[in-house]
All heavy atoms as an XYZ file, in Angstrom:
1000
protein
N      26.763    211.033    131.034
C      27.770    210.576    131.928
C      28.824    211.666    132.002
O      29.096    212.361    131.061
C      28.416    209.300    131.401
C      27.442    208.179    131.165
S      27.831    206.844    132.259
C      26.276    206.018    132.271
N      29.451    211.761    133.120
C      30.370    212.834    133.339
C      31.690    212.592    132.658
O      32.011    211.472    132.291
C      30.630    213.010    134.833
O      31.361    211.858    135.326
N      32.487    213.616    132.522
C      33.823    213.509    131.968
C      34.661    212.564    132.811
O      35.509    211.865    132.292
N      34.436    212.536    134.118
C      35.194    211.671    135.005
C      34.915    210.205    134.594
O      35.817    209.388    134.524
C      34.769    211.863    136.436
O      35.040    213.229    136.770
C      35.568    210.952    137.374
N      33.667    209.867    134.297
C      33.311    208.527    133.928
C      34.024    208.185    132.625
O      34.574    207.097    132.472
C      31.795    208.389    133.737
O      31.195    208.751    134.971
C      31.399    206.963    133.407
N      34.040    209.074    131.685
C      34.715    208.837    130.393
C      36.216    208.563    130.601
O      36.769    207.729    129.941
C      34.491    209.987    129.438
C      33.073    210.034    128.910
C      32.981    211.121    127.834
N      31.613    211.161    127.396
C      30.743    212.135    127.677
N      31.124    213.172    128.398
N      29.516    212.102    127.245
N      36.864    209.321    131.482
C      38.274    209.170    131.677
C      38.582    207.898    132.431
O      39.733    207.451    132.444
C      38.814    210.351    132.445
C      38.983    211.590    131.586
C      39.764    212.674    132.307
N      39.147    213.072    133.547
C      38.273    214.046    133.686
N      37.898    214.740    132.676
N      37.786    214.351    134.893
N      37.639    207.270    133.092
C      37.916    206.128    133.965
C      37.812    204.803    133.181
O      38.014    203.759    133.788
C      36.961    206.127    135.171
O      35.643    205.953    134.738
N      37.569    204.818    131.885
C      37.526    203.578    131.122
C      38.918    202.966    131.088
O      39.888    203.636    130.763
C      37.101    203.848    129.692
C      35.659    204.045    129.462
C      35.022    205.259    129.363
C      34.664    203.049    129.257
N      33.689    205.040    129.125
C      33.432    203.718    129.026
C      34.689    201.657    129.230
C      32.259    203.023    128.815
C      33.509    200.961    129.003
C      32.309    201.656    128.806
N      39.017    201.679    131.351
C      40.305    200.993    131.204
C      40.696    200.984    129.748
O      39.866    200.992    128.867
C      40.056    199.582    131.723
C      38.768    199.672    132.535
C      38.002    200.813    131.907
N      42.009    200.910    129.486
C      42.479    200.888    128.098
C      42.233    199.550    127.425
O      42.065    199.492    126.214
C      43.950    201.274    128.034
O      44.702    200.335    128.749
N      42.209    198.460    128.166
C      41.992    197.171    127.594
C      40.508    196.896    127.385
O      39.667    197.130    128.267
C      42.564    196.085    128.572
O      41.954    194.830    128.343
N      40.178    196.348    126.213
C      38.773    196.013    125.882
C      38.207    195.029    126.957
O      37.102    195.202    127.423
C      38.686    195.429    124.501
C      37.292    195.097    123.970
C      36.448    196.348    123.843
C      37.400    194.418    122.634
N      38.982    193.996    127.269
C      38.542    193.003    128.240
C      38.228    193.660    129.582
O      37.187    193.391    130.215
C      39.622    191.943    128.486
C      39.897    191.119    127.238
O      40.108    191.710    126.183
O      39.899    189.889    127.354
N      39.109    194.529    130.055
C      38.916    195.198    131.347
C      37.767    196.156    131.316
O      37.008    196.283    132.288
C      40.190    195.933    131.768
C      41.300    194.971    132.185
C      42.537    195.710    132.579
C      43.663    194.740    132.939
N      44.921    195.447    133.262
N      37.577    196.871    130.188
C      36.464    197.784    130.075
C      35.120    197.066    130.111
O      34.191    197.494    130.784
C      36.596    198.616    128.808
N      35.034    195.958    129.386
C      33.792    195.199    129.364
C      33.509    194.630    130.766
O      32.402    194.712    131.263
C      33.802    194.063    128.292
C      32.640    193.132    128.463
C      33.853    194.663    126.914
N      34.564    194.111    131.416
C      34.398    193.564    132.776
C      33.875    194.668    133.720
O      32.978    194.425    134.533
C      35.708    193.002    133.279
C      35.651    192.482    134.722
C      36.944    191.798    135.089
N      37.198    190.658    134.237
C      36.578    189.449    134.385
N      35.721    189.265    135.343
N      36.873    188.455    133.582
N      34.433    195.870    133.573
C      34.003    196.977    134.445
C      32.531    197.310    134.182
O      31.755    197.499    135.105
C      34.870    198.217    134.209
C      34.520    199.382    135.076
C      35.461    200.523    134.883
C      35.095    201.679    135.828
N      36.048    202.777    135.720
N      32.131    197.377    132.909
C      30.789    197.683    132.557
C      29.819    196.629    133.110
O      28.755    196.939    133.675
C      30.635    197.801    131.048
C      29.326    198.360    130.500
C      29.014    199.727    131.058
C      29.403    198.393    128.981
N      30.180    195.358    132.963
C      29.326    194.274    133.489
C      29.221    194.372    135.012
O      28.132    194.269    135.581
C      29.905    192.900    133.082
C      29.160    191.753    133.770
C      29.858    192.702    131.559
N      30.335    194.590    135.680
C      30.355    194.672    137.127
C      29.480    195.825    137.628
O      28.672    195.657    138.524
C      31.786    194.839    137.646
O      32.557    193.723    137.215
C      31.862    194.970    139.174
N      29.640    196.961    137.039
C      28.866    198.156    137.390
C      27.389    197.906    137.196
O      26.548    198.253    138.034
C      29.337    199.441    136.639
C      28.359    200.550    136.780
C      30.717    199.849    137.118
N      27.019    197.286    136.057
C      25.594    197.044    135.792
C      25.009    196.078    136.826
O      23.906    196.331    137.350
C      25.450    196.456    134.382
N      25.696    195.011    137.137
C      25.175    194.036    138.120
C      25.089    194.693    139.480
O      24.079    194.579    140.198
C      25.994    192.746    138.120
C      25.784    191.996    136.832
C      25.644    191.882    139.346
C      26.679    190.776    136.636
N      26.167    195.368    139.880
C      26.123    196.009    141.223
C      25.043    197.079    141.340
O      24.393    197.219    142.381
C      27.531    196.594    141.545
C      28.560    195.548    141.758
C      28.209    194.542    142.877
O      27.633    194.945    143.896
O      28.522    193.380    142.704
N      24.814    197.855    140.279
C      23.755    198.872    140.307
C      22.381    198.227    140.464
O      21.553    198.726    141.222
C      23.797    199.704    139.038
N      22.182    197.112    139.834
C      20.891    196.413    139.954
C      20.735    195.773    141.315
O      19.611    195.584    141.799
C      20.732    195.379    138.839
C      20.400    195.959    137.535
N      21.302    196.575    136.715
C      19.232    195.970    136.825
C      20.732    196.979    135.617
N      19.470    196.631    135.653
N      21.844    195.414    141.934
C      21.789    194.753    143.285
C      21.514    195.699    144.417
O      21.210    195.220    145.510
C      23.121    194.048    143.555
C      23.362    192.814    142.753
C      24.667    192.172    143.101
N      24.648    191.518    144.358
C      25.693    191.144    145.045
N      26.897    191.351    144.543
N      25.580    190.546    146.223
N      21.622    196.956    144.225
C      21.487    197.936    145.321
C      20.173    197.734    146.074
O      20.131    197.641    147.296
C      21.628    199.383    144.844
C      23.093    199.605    144.413
C      21.225    200.399    145.954
C      23.360    200.936    143.747
N      19.104    197.657    145.357
C      17.798    197.432    146.012
C      16.906    196.718    145.006
O      16.102    197.356    144.279
C      17.195    198.745    146.440
C      15.946    198.565    147.287
O      15.257    197.558    147.204
N      15.618    199.598    148.079
N      17.022    195.401    144.908
C      16.257    194.665    143.881
C      14.755    194.855    143.964
O      14.082    194.975    142.910
C      16.608    193.184    144.167
C      17.868    193.228    144.917
C      17.875    194.528    145.680
N      14.198    195.006    145.160
C      12.739    195.193    145.250
C      12.354    196.557    144.678
O      11.355    196.632    143.960
C      12.324    195.109    146.724
C      12.396    193.687    147.291
C      11.973    193.626    148.714
C      12.149    192.217    149.260
N      11.841    192.109    150.668
N      13.097    197.585    144.978
C      12.832    198.895    144.419
C      13.034    198.864    142.892
O      12.207    199.436    142.168
C      13.732    199.959    145.035
C      13.587    201.378    144.454
C      12.160    201.890    144.618
C      14.608    202.290    145.103
N      14.057    198.215    142.449
C      14.298    198.077    140.996
C      13.115    197.429    140.310
O      12.699    197.879    139.232
C      15.595    197.318    140.730
C      16.061    197.378    139.342
N      16.751    198.478    138.839
C      15.894    196.569    138.308
C      16.992    198.297    137.563
N      16.493    197.117    137.210
N      12.578    196.381    140.912
C      11.424    195.702    140.326
C      10.226    196.627    140.230
O       9.538    196.704    139.210
C      11.063    194.485    141.139
C       9.804    193.781    140.645
C       9.429    192.505    141.421
N      10.290    191.448    140.917
C      11.194    190.793    141.637
N      11.368    191.091    142.893
N      11.924    189.847    141.132
N       9.972    197.373    141.288
C       8.817    198.303    141.300
C       9.041    199.386    140.224
O       8.097    199.693    139.461
C       8.689    198.957    142.726
C       7.675    200.123    142.649
C       8.182    197.925    143.714
N      10.244    199.918    140.148
C      10.504    200.931    139.156
C      10.349    200.369    137.734
O       9.764    201.031    136.851
C      11.923    201.527    139.325
C      12.110    202.364    140.542
C      13.579    202.758    140.709
C      11.234    203.605    140.549
N      10.850    199.194    137.510
C      10.737    198.536    136.190
C       9.262    198.348    135.789
O       8.907    198.472    134.605
C      11.484    197.222    136.146
N       8.449    198.041    136.770
C       7.009    197.821    136.480
C       6.244    199.137    136.382
O       5.335    199.229    135.576
C       6.413    196.972    137.597
C       6.931    195.531    137.630
C       6.501    194.763    138.839
O       5.825    195.341    139.744
O       6.812    193.578    138.918
N       6.612    200.127    137.167
C       5.786    201.367    137.270
C       6.236    202.483    136.357
O       5.383    203.275    135.967
C       5.796    201.853    138.719
C       5.150    200.890    139.692
C       3.677    200.576    139.297
O       2.907    201.456    138.914
N       3.323    199.314    139.433
N       7.468    202.603    136.000
C       7.923    203.734    135.196
C       7.166    203.818    133.860
O       6.708    204.911    133.509
C       9.454    203.718    134.978
C      10.138    204.218    136.244
C       9.857    204.584    133.801
C      11.642    204.211    136.216
N       6.923    202.720    133.165
C       6.175    202.820    131.914
C       4.762    203.353    132.164
O       4.192    204.045    131.334
C       6.126    201.386    131.387
C       7.327    200.733    131.968
C       7.494    201.352    133.315
N       4.197    203.038    133.319
C       2.798    203.454    133.610
C       2.736    204.923    134.021
O       1.661    205.528    133.952
C       2.251    202.589    134.736
C       2.105    201.159    134.356
C       1.573    200.352    135.511
N       1.614    198.940    135.138
C       1.716    197.952    135.991
N       1.786    198.190    137.270
N       1.778    196.705    135.553
N       3.849    205.482    134.489
C       3.827    206.862    134.992
C       4.200    207.899    133.930
O       4.136    209.089    134.213
C       4.796    207.015    136.169
O       6.139    206.822    135.687
C       4.486    206.084    137.307
N       4.620    207.431    132.756
C       4.985    208.377    131.699
C       6.381    208.929    131.869
O       6.698    209.939    131.237
N       7.187    208.329    132.688
C       8.517    208.840    132.960
C       9.625    208.158    132.095
O      10.794    208.238    132.402
C       8.886    208.652    134.447
C       7.966    209.388    135.367
C       8.014    210.868    135.177
O       9.061    211.467    135.083
N       6.854    211.505    135.091
N       9.189    207.541    131.010
C      10.163    206.804    130.152
C      11.154    207.734    129.483
O      12.245    207.299    129.127
C       9.419    205.983    129.110
C       8.852    204.649    129.609
C       8.099    203.970    128.508
C       9.935    203.756    130.126
N      10.803    208.997    129.320
C      11.740    209.917    128.633
C      13.068    210.021    129.373
O      14.108    210.041    128.727
C      11.089    211.324    128.484
C      10.003    211.385    127.494
C       9.421    212.779    127.359
C       8.214    212.730    126.414
N       7.576    213.976    126.295
N      13.012    210.078    130.695
C      14.262    210.143    131.452
C      15.072    208.888    131.361
O      16.313    208.898    131.209
C      13.972    210.431    132.958
C      13.473    211.819    133.234
C      11.981    212.024    133.000
O      11.261    211.040    132.719
O      11.516    213.138    133.107
N      14.418    207.726    131.351
C      15.081    206.433    131.204
C      15.700    206.343    129.795
O      16.834    205.913    129.635
C      14.127    205.282    131.502
C      14.782    203.927    131.162
C      13.651    205.316    132.928
N      14.944    206.743    128.824
C      15.402    206.679    127.418
C      16.599    207.599    127.241
O      17.574    207.288    126.522
C      14.289    207.037    126.462
C      13.241    205.927    126.405
C      11.952    206.376    125.723
O      11.805    207.582    125.360
O      11.075    205.491    125.485
N      16.569    208.797    127.845
C      17.686    209.729    127.748
C      18.974    209.123    128.378
O      20.060    209.198    127.818
C      17.364    211.052    128.438
N      18.806    208.485    129.512
C      19.960    207.828    130.171
C      20.465    206.681    129.298
O      21.668    206.555    129.112
C      19.528    207.288    131.538
C      20.622    206.500    132.210
C      21.694    207.168    132.823
C      20.615    205.129    132.233
C      22.731    206.450    133.429
C      21.649    204.410    132.840
C      22.693    205.081    133.430
N      19.580    205.910    128.741
C      19.980    204.810    127.847
C      20.718    205.300    126.629
O      21.740    204.724    126.211
C      18.782    203.972    127.411
C      18.258    203.103    128.540
O      18.931    202.840    129.501
N      16.981    202.689    128.419
N      20.279    206.430    126.032
C      21.000    206.985    124.888
C      22.406    207.415    125.312
O      23.359    207.248    124.553
C      20.209    208.196    124.317
C      19.057    207.794    123.427
C      18.484    208.953    122.671
N      18.064    210.056    123.531
C      16.832    210.105    124.087
N      15.968    209.136    123.896
N      16.510    211.125    124.858
N      22.513    208.014    126.506
C      23.782    208.436    126.994
C      24.757    207.238    127.170
O      25.932    207.309    126.800
C      23.611    209.214    128.284
C      24.807    210.020    128.716
C      24.529    210.915    129.872
O      23.364    211.187    130.197
O      25.493    211.338    130.506
N      24.247    206.149    127.734
C      25.050    204.960    127.919
C      25.472    204.418    126.540
O      26.654    204.093    126.356
C      24.273    203.853    128.702
C      25.009    202.527    128.656
C      24.068    204.331    130.123
N      24.554    204.359    125.603
C      24.898    203.858    124.236
C      25.966    204.737    123.611
O      26.899    204.217    122.980
C      23.649    203.786    123.383
C      22.822    202.567    123.596
N      22.820    201.530    122.698
C      22.036    202.179    124.617
C      22.017    200.562    123.193
N      21.534    200.959    124.314
N      25.851    206.049    123.752
C      26.827    206.976    123.167
C      28.213    206.720    123.801
O      29.232    206.658    123.104
C      26.392    208.412    123.368
O      25.140    208.609    122.672
C      27.428    209.401    122.848
N      28.231    206.588    125.094
C      29.461    206.375    125.820
C      30.139    205.069    125.386
O      31.327    205.012    125.087
C      29.228    206.369    127.326
C      30.432    206.164    128.220
C      31.416    207.314    128.101
C      29.970    206.037    129.673
N      29.354    203.974    125.328
C      29.883    202.682    124.952
C      30.346    202.690    123.487
O      31.396    202.190    123.152
C      28.864    201.529    125.205
C      29.325    200.222    124.620
C      28.624    201.384    126.717
N      29.540    203.301    122.615
C      29.927    203.354    121.192
C      31.226    204.115    121.023
O      32.118    203.711    120.288
C      28.828    203.973    120.385
C      29.182    204.006    118.883
C      28.082    204.554    118.038
N      28.535    204.549    116.629
C      27.746    204.342    115.622
N      26.491    204.090    115.793
N      28.224    204.398    114.409
N      31.352    205.246    121.714
C      32.571    206.054    121.634
C      33.759    205.185    122.046
O      34.837    205.205    121.411
C      32.440    207.335    122.475
O      31.364    208.078    121.976
C      33.733    208.120    122.432
N      33.626    204.469    123.153
C      34.701    203.638    123.583
C      35.032    202.528    122.582
O      36.193    202.312    122.271
C      34.380    202.973    124.957
C      35.519    202.100    125.394
C      36.671    202.668    125.953
C      35.488    200.729    125.211
C      37.749    201.862    126.325
C      36.537    199.944    125.552
C      37.679    200.507    126.133
O      38.740    199.715    126.452
N      34.006    201.824    122.114
C      34.229    200.754    121.153
C      34.906    201.268    119.898
O      35.809    200.617    119.355
C      32.928    200.063    120.784
C      32.275    199.242    121.886
C      30.958    198.614    121.438
C      33.224    198.156    122.425
N      34.512    202.461    119.431
C      35.166    203.020    118.256
C      36.649    203.310    118.502
O      37.474    203.193    117.625
C      34.419    204.280    117.781
C      33.102    203.934    117.146
C      32.250    205.133    116.740
O      32.551    206.248    117.214
O      31.294    204.926    115.952
N      36.949    203.650    119.743
C      38.385    203.929    120.088
C      39.201    202.630    120.167
O      40.409    202.673    120.139
C      38.483    204.670    121.405
O      38.298    203.828    122.526
N      38.553    201.481    120.227
C      39.207    200.185    120.343
C      39.008    199.345    119.053
O      39.167    198.117    119.096
C      38.679    199.407    121.556
C      38.678    200.133    122.863
C      39.964    200.794    123.229
N      41.060    199.867    123.348
C      42.295    200.233    123.647
N      42.593    201.489    123.771
N      43.229    199.314    123.736
N      38.716    199.950    117.952
C      38.398    199.258    116.700
C      39.478    198.233    116.323
O      39.169    197.185    115.772
C      38.196    200.229    115.546
C      37.008    201.122    115.628
C      35.736    200.439    115.376
N      35.742    199.838    114.055
C      34.670    199.383    113.462
N      33.527    199.473    114.061
N      34.737    198.866    112.294
N      40.731    198.561    116.598
C      41.829    197.656    116.208
C      41.814    196.336    116.976
O      42.359    195.339    116.517
C      43.173    198.357    116.380
C      43.392    199.493    115.407
C      44.698    200.159    115.646
C      44.810    201.344    114.685
N      46.036    202.106    114.886
N      41.143    196.321    118.127
C      41.051    195.118    118.932
C      39.833    194.248    118.549
O      39.652    193.177    119.087
C      40.938    195.433    120.416
C      42.123    196.075    121.012
C      41.925    196.404    122.490
O      41.545    195.478    123.235
O      42.104    197.560    122.849
N      38.985    194.805    117.697
C      37.717    194.154    117.384
C      37.678    193.632    115.956
O      38.392    194.132    115.081
C      36.574    195.161    117.596
C      36.427    195.628    119.011
S      35.332    197.086    119.213
C      34.013    196.786    118.110
N      36.819    192.665    115.748
C      36.593    192.198    114.386
C      35.814    193.294    113.652
O      35.295    194.220    114.261
C      35.824    190.891    114.353
C      34.382    190.965    114.890
C      33.817    189.561    115.034
N      32.535    189.603    115.684
C      31.368    189.546    115.040
N      31.320    189.483    113.738
N      30.253    189.577    115.725
N      35.714    193.180    112.328
C      34.960    194.161    111.554
C      33.483    193.959    111.822
O      32.915    192.934    111.489
C      35.259    194.052    110.062
C      36.654    194.423    109.737
C      36.908    194.441    108.261
C      38.376    194.785    108.076
N      38.666    195.446    106.830
N      32.904    194.973    112.480
C      31.493    194.922    112.849
C      30.992    196.344    112.923
O      31.737    197.245    113.262
C      31.282    194.163    114.174
C      29.815    193.937    114.466
C      31.997    194.840    115.307
C      29.562    192.976    115.590
N      29.738    196.523    112.586
C      29.170    197.850    112.667
C      29.160    198.335    114.112
O      28.657    197.632    114.992
C      27.697    197.793    112.134
C      26.989    199.133    112.307
O      27.321    200.051    111.522
O      26.139    199.227    113.196
N      29.712    199.513    114.395
C      29.837    200.006    115.774
C      28.472    200.191    116.428
O      28.329    199.943    117.640
C      30.563    201.332    115.668
C      31.098    201.379    114.308
C      30.372    200.432    113.445
N      27.463    200.603    115.697
C      26.119    200.784    116.259
C      25.535    199.494    116.676
O      24.964    199.363    117.771
N      25.667    198.469    115.830
C      25.164    197.147    116.171
C      25.931    196.531    117.329
O      25.357    195.974    118.263
C      25.268    196.229    114.934
C      24.752    194.785    115.153
C      23.291    194.772    115.538
C      24.992    193.969    113.895
N      27.252    196.700    117.316
C      28.101    196.190    118.425
C      27.662    196.831    119.718
O      27.542    196.147    120.751
C      29.567    196.454    118.139
N      27.443    198.113    119.707
C      27.017    198.848    120.900
C      25.687    198.315    121.413
O      25.516    197.993    122.592
C      26.911    200.341    120.631
O      28.195    200.840    120.240
C      26.425    201.113    121.880
N      24.723    198.158    120.492
C      23.422    197.669    120.891
C      23.493    196.304    121.489
O      22.894    196.042    122.543
C      22.477    197.669    119.659
C      21.152    197.076    119.940
C      20.162    197.778    120.604
C      20.891    195.764    119.540
C      18.931    197.229    120.892
C      19.662    195.195    119.857
C      18.647    195.909    120.516
N      24.208    195.401    120.864
C      24.327    194.025    121.370
C      25.044    193.993    122.706
O      24.589    193.314    123.652
C      24.989    193.103    120.342
C      24.028    192.903    119.153
C      25.431    191.781    120.925
C      24.649    192.169    117.976
N      26.125    194.726    122.844
C      26.852    194.742    124.129
C      26.019    195.297    125.275
O      25.870    194.678    126.318
C      28.129    195.547    123.989
S      29.377    194.789    122.930
N      25.452    196.470    125.059
C      24.675    197.106    126.122
C      23.407    196.259    126.455
O      23.091    196.048    127.600
C      24.270    198.584    125.716
C      23.267    199.148    126.735
C      25.516    199.433    125.615
N      22.750    195.765    125.411
C      21.526    194.981    125.634
C      21.837    193.655    126.375
O      21.113    193.258    127.253
C      20.872    194.631    124.297
O      20.423    195.838    123.697
N      22.939    193.009    125.976
C      23.320    191.769    126.654
C      23.656    192.009    128.122
O      23.172    191.280    128.992
C      24.554    191.135    125.951
O      24.196    190.867    124.593
C      25.009    189.875    126.629
N      24.451    192.996    128.388
C      24.845    193.294    129.758
C      23.639    193.651    130.606
O      23.444    193.175    131.725
C      25.932    194.383    129.819
C      27.220    193.804    129.165
C      26.178    194.882    131.216
C      28.268    194.868    128.840
N      22.784    194.521    130.076
C      21.583    194.949    130.790
C      20.669    193.789    131.037
O      20.107    193.639    132.139
C      20.857    196.038    130.016
C      19.509    196.452    130.601
C      19.555    197.009    132.027
O      20.621    197.393    132.507
O      18.464    197.033    132.669
N      20.478    192.932    130.067
C      19.590    191.770    130.228
C      20.102    190.837    131.325
O      19.331    190.383    132.170
C      19.449    190.986    128.917
N      21.390    190.553    131.316
C      21.925    189.669    132.382
C      21.766    190.326    133.744
O      21.292    189.685    134.681
C      23.430    189.359    132.096
C      24.060    188.677    133.274
C      23.559    188.466    130.888
N      22.143    191.577    133.850
C      22.081    192.260    135.154
C      20.606    192.372    135.648
O      20.274    192.017    136.769
C      22.686    193.675    135.076
N      19.754    192.844    134.767
C      18.360    193.071    135.130
C      17.645    191.778    135.466
O      17.037    191.636    136.539
C      17.663    193.765    133.935
C      16.263    194.159    134.189
N      15.938    195.313    134.846
C      15.113    193.542    133.846
C      14.613    195.413    134.912
N      14.082    194.352    134.313
N      17.722    190.805    134.586
C      17.012    189.550    134.809
C      17.553    188.755    135.999
O      16.803    188.143    136.749
C      17.003    188.686    133.573
C      16.082    189.278    132.490
O      14.972    189.699    132.830
N      16.535    189.322    131.277
N      18.843    188.748    136.167
C      19.427    188.047    137.307
C      18.968    188.644    138.625
O      18.534    187.957    139.537
C      20.953    188.043    137.217
O      21.344    187.435    135.995
C      21.558    187.299    138.393
N      19.064    189.975    138.726
C      18.725    190.616    139.987
C      17.210    190.551    140.234
O      16.773    190.289    141.355
C      19.239    192.067    140.001
C      18.699    192.841    141.178
C      20.773    192.055    140.041
N      16.412    190.767    139.197
C      14.969    190.776    139.432
C      14.384    189.371    139.618
O      13.400    189.197    140.383
C      14.262    191.475    138.278
C      14.460    192.985    138.188
C      13.597    193.561    137.117
C      14.212    193.682    139.501
N      14.949    188.404    138.955
C      14.355    187.065    139.004
C      15.133    186.049    139.824
O      14.604    184.974    140.102
C      14.208    186.535    137.556
C      13.293    187.438    136.757
O      12.244    187.853    137.233
N      13.691    187.773    135.558
N      16.356    186.375    140.175
C      17.173    185.395    140.925
C      18.025    186.087    142.001
O      19.131    185.653    142.254
C      18.076    184.630    139.985
C      17.332    183.943    138.908
N      16.543    182.828    139.121
C      17.200    184.227    137.598
C      15.992    182.444    137.972
N      16.361    183.295    137.053
N      17.517    187.128    142.615
C      18.314    187.924    143.579
C      18.777    187.014    144.742
O      19.858    187.243    145.295
C      17.482    189.087    144.143
N      18.000    186.016    145.098
C      18.337    185.141    146.190
C      19.611    184.314    145.941
O      20.259    183.860    146.859
C      17.169    184.220    146.558
C      16.878    183.116    145.513
C      16.188    183.575    144.263
O      15.714    184.732    144.168
O      16.088    182.736    143.320
N      19.970    184.140    144.684
C      21.170    183.330    144.370
C      22.427    184.162    144.232
O      23.476    183.630    143.897
C      20.918    182.506    143.096
C      20.918    183.316    141.819
S      20.773    182.273    140.379
C      22.023    183.018    139.342
N      22.362    185.432    144.466
C      23.474    186.304    144.157
C      24.490    186.421    145.285
O      24.729    187.471    145.865
C      22.982    187.694    143.767
C      22.368    187.770    142.388
C      21.898    189.172    142.093
C      23.334    187.311    141.314
N      25.157    185.334    145.573
C      26.283    185.363    146.510
C      27.443    186.065    145.775
O      27.385    186.236    144.550
C      26.713    183.952    146.871
O      27.216    183.270    145.704
N      28.442    186.434    146.508
C      29.622    187.076    145.884
C      30.244    186.141    144.845
O      30.690    186.602    143.785
C      30.638    187.512    146.924
C      30.134    188.655    147.812
C      29.664    189.862    147.013
O      30.346    190.300    146.088
O      28.584    190.394    147.318
N      30.281    184.854    145.138
C      30.848    183.878    144.207
C      30.018    183.827    142.918
O      30.585    183.810    141.826
C      30.909    182.506    144.863
C      31.518    181.450    143.976
C      31.583    180.107    144.669
C      32.173    179.054    143.731
N      32.221    177.755    144.357
N      28.709    183.823    143.048
C      27.824    183.821    141.892
C      27.981    185.079    141.051
O      28.010    185.014    139.829
C      26.353    183.602    142.269
O      26.269    182.407    143.060
C      25.455    183.528    141.082
N      28.070    186.211    141.704
C      28.278    187.496    140.979
C      29.598    187.425    140.204
O      29.644    187.845    139.040
C      28.246    188.699    141.957
C      28.697    189.968    141.251
C      26.844    188.857    142.537
N      30.640    186.899    140.794
C      31.921    186.806    140.101
C      31.790    185.918    138.870
O      32.286    186.277    137.786
C      32.999    186.241    141.033
C      34.366    186.141    140.366
C      35.399    185.499    141.229
C      36.768    185.425    140.587
N      36.846    185.123    139.187
N      31.074    184.798    138.993
C      30.867    183.934    137.830
C      30.044    184.642    136.751
O      30.400    184.575    135.561
C      30.188    182.600    138.253
C      29.752    181.805    137.035
C      31.118    181.798    139.151
N      29.012    185.353    137.166
C      28.215    186.135    136.194
C      29.033    187.167    135.479
O      28.964    187.322    134.260
C      27.022    186.847    136.907
C      25.836    185.988    137.182
C      24.872    186.780    138.102
C      25.135    185.590    135.913
N      29.877    187.881    136.214
C      30.739    188.889    135.580
C      31.710    188.210    134.636
O      31.852    188.642    133.491
C      31.494    189.712    136.687
C      32.577    190.539    136.049
C      30.526    190.556    137.470
N      32.328    187.122    135.075
C      33.279    186.391    134.222
C      32.630    185.913    132.914
O      33.174    186.129    131.840
C      33.899    185.212    134.947
C      34.858    185.607    136.051
O      35.228    186.758    136.147
O      35.193    184.705    136.862
N      31.489    185.252    133.056
C      30.855    184.623    131.897
C      30.275    185.696    130.950
O      30.356    185.546    129.711
C      29.757    183.647    132.336
C      30.317    182.423    133.045
C      31.285    181.625    132.192
O      31.065    181.458    130.956
O      32.316    181.193    132.737
N      29.685    186.731    131.486
C      29.130    187.783    130.644
C      30.237    188.532    129.914
O      30.123    188.846    128.737
C      28.250    188.745    131.460
O      27.268    187.976    132.168
C      27.562    189.778    130.583
N      31.310    188.802    130.620
C      32.469    189.449    130.005
C      33.026    188.606    128.896
O      33.251    189.073    127.774
C      33.565    189.705    131.073
O      33.057    190.559    132.067
C      34.816    190.340    130.425
N      33.175    187.293    129.156
C      33.696    186.401    128.129
C      32.784    186.377    126.886
O      33.247    186.355    125.752
C      33.826    184.986    128.709
C      34.478    183.979    127.802
C      34.643    182.670    128.524
N      34.560    182.994    129.964
C      35.220    182.437    130.932
N      35.952    181.452    130.735
N      35.129    182.793    132.181
N      31.467    186.364    127.134
C      30.523    186.323    126.024
C      30.586    187.640    125.185
O      30.648    187.558    123.966
C      29.087    186.152    126.592
C      28.041    186.053    125.550
S      26.407    185.662    126.231
C      26.283    186.669    127.668
N      30.595    188.764    125.840
C      30.630    190.043    125.123
C      31.939    190.240    124.391
O      31.985    190.618    123.218
C      30.296    191.216    126.081
C      30.531    192.553    125.406
C      28.854    191.092    126.586
N      33.045    189.996    125.069
C      34.353    190.163    124.431
C      34.509    189.186    123.269
O      35.014    189.516    122.197
C      35.516    190.025    125.425
C      36.877    189.970    124.764
C      35.487    191.170    126.454
N      34.017    187.942    123.457
C      34.015    186.958    122.373
C      33.250    187.435    121.150
O      33.691    187.256    120.018
N      32.137    188.060    121.389
C      31.346    188.620    120.297
C      32.124    189.737    119.563
O      32.151    189.795    118.328
C      30.029    189.177    120.808
C      29.357    190.092    119.844
C      28.707    189.611    118.700
C      29.395    191.462    120.030
C      28.106    190.459    117.799
C      28.812    192.338    119.136
C      28.160    191.814    118.016
O      27.590    192.691    117.117
N      32.749    190.599    120.334
C      33.466    191.732    119.738
C      34.730    191.337    118.956
O      35.076    191.997    117.975
C      33.899    192.726    120.832
C      32.730    193.468    121.504
C      33.229    194.246    122.717
C      32.004    194.366    120.521
N      35.323    190.226    119.356
C      36.563    189.791    118.700
C      36.264    188.733    117.671
O      36.874    188.361    116.842
C      37.546    189.312    119.748
C      38.025    190.444    120.602
C      39.374    190.093    121.224
N      39.868    191.311    121.852
C      40.358    191.341    123.056
N      40.423    190.248    123.771
N      40.819    192.460    123.559
């Protein structure tokens, strides 16, 4: 991720998690059919290295941010917190868009963002 992305993190843990959830859902919504094909075909094509590299970069970025907000969080291992946060957000975004794209009105997306943010922030605190 670029330095610009790193500088754009909100200072509040709540706002940062909300931004991460929103970006994940919106990224998956861009082209759900293409996303489904890529999710099914990338493992078959041997291109997982690029996906894994991106995932490592996301984990590093989130962990760095969480470590900078330690005072706002309960005592928890930063690596585990990162894994749970990133995995939860990705699961909600991925599964919702791939399996329920037809229900994704703007109102539903707002509810998903609100509820996922509440769940992740609740876990961290």
